[in-house]
C-alpha positions as CSV (number, residue, x, y, z in Angstrom):
1,F,8.1,-9.7,31.2
2,T,6.7,-8.8,35.3
3,E,7.8,-5.8,37.4
4,A,9.4,-8.6,39.7
5,D,11.1,-10.0,36.5
6,R,12.7,-6.8,35.8
7,L,13.7,-6.2,39.4
8,S,15.5,-9.6,39.8
9,L,17.3,-9.3,36.5
10,E,18.8,-5.8,37.0
11,A,19.9,-6.7,40.5
12,A,21.3,-10.4,39.6
13,Y,22.9,-8.4,37.0
14,R,24.7,-5.6,38.7
15,N,26.0,-7.8,41.0
16,A,27.2,-10.1,38.6
17,K,29.2,-7.0,37.1
18,K,30.5,-6.6,40.6
19,S,32.1,-9.8,40.6
20,F,33.5,-9.1,37.4
21,D,35.2,-5.7,37.9
22,E,36.4,-7.9,41.1
23,G,38.1,-10.5,39.4
24,G,35.6,-12.9,40.3
25,V,33.3,-15.4,38.5
26,P,30.9,-12.9,37.1
27,I,27.8,-14.2,39.0
28,G,24.9,-12.2,40.6
29,A,21.7,-13.4,42.7
30,A,18.6,-11.5,43.8
31,L,16.1,-12.8,46.3
32,V,12.9,-10.9,45.3
33,Y,9.6,-11.0,47.9
34,H,6.5,-11.2,45.7
35,G,4.2,-10.2,49.0
36,A,1.4,-13.0,49.8
37,G,-0.8,-12.7,47.0
38,G,2.1,-11.1,44.7
39,D,1.8,-7.8,46.1
40,S,4.7,-6.9,48.8
41,A,3.5,-4.0,51.5
42,A,5.6,-1.8,49.6
43,G,2.6,-2.1,46.5
44,G,4.7,-3.9,44.8
45,P,7.6,-6.9,44.2
46,R,11.0,-5.7,46.2
47,V,14.3,-6.9,46.4
48,V,15.2,-8.0,50.1
49,G,18.6,-9.5,49.4
50,E,21.4,-9.4,46.8
51,G,25.0,-10.6,46.5
52,H,27.5,-11.9,44.3
53,N,30.1,-14.6,44.1
54,Q,33.1,-14.3,46.1
55,R,34.7,-17.2,45.8
56,V,37.9,-15.8,44.0
57,Q,38.4,-12.9,45.7
58,K,37.4,-14.6,49.4
59,G,38.7,-17.9,49.0
60,S,35.7,-19.3,49.9
61,A,34.4,-22.8,48.7
62,T,30.5,-21.6,50.0
63,L,30.3,-17.8,49.0
64,H,28.4,-18.2,46.1
65,G,25.7,-15.5,44.6
66,E,23.0,-17.0,46.2
67,I,24.2,-17.5,49.7
68,A,25.7,-13.9,49.7
69,A,21.9,-12.8,48.4
70,L,20.6,-14.6,51.1
71,E,23.0,-13.5,53.9
72,D,22.0,-10.2,52.7
73,A,18.2,-10.4,53.4
74,G,19.6,-10.8,56.7
75,R,16.6,-13.1,58.9
76,L,13.2,-12.8,57.3
77,K,10.2,-14.2,58.6
78,P,9.3,-17.7,56.8
79,E,6.3,-16.2,55.1
80,I,8.5,-13.5,53.4
81,Y,11.1,-16.6,51.9
82,R,7.5,-18.4,51.0
83,H,6.8,-15.5,48.7
84,S,9.9,-15.0,47.2
85,T,11.9,-16.4,44.3
86,M,15.8,-16.0,44.1
87,V,16.9,-15.3,40.6
88,R,20.6,-16.1,39.5
89,S,22.3,-13.6,36.6
90,N,26.0,-14.2,35.3
91,F,27.2,-12.4,32.1
92,A,27.3,-14.5,28.9
93,P,30.0,-17.2,28.7
94,G,31.3,-15.6,25.3
95,Y,31.6,-11.7,27.0
96,Y,33.3,-13.4,29.8
97,Q,35.9,-15.2,27.7
98,D,36.6,-12.2,26.0
99,A,36.5,-9.8,28.4
100,R,39.6,-11.5,30.4
101,S,41.8,-11.9,27.5
């Protein structure tokens, strides 16, 4: 498990929980920059964008967690995207169904 894995999963899970708490589909996403050669300018990987599914909350057909994370990242240079990974997380399906009951 790398530092990038930890950062991305924590951010994605935090956003999935936010969506769930808002009454939406519990999916979150994080865009993590690894930097050229594996290290970002800040000395390690960093989350450059994160978001959560808002299809239910905003009645949007397109506002998935991944799109929200890209929107949060804003306009970045192409090399940032080239050395980044999008991670998506959701609550376990059993938990989701039990929590809504």
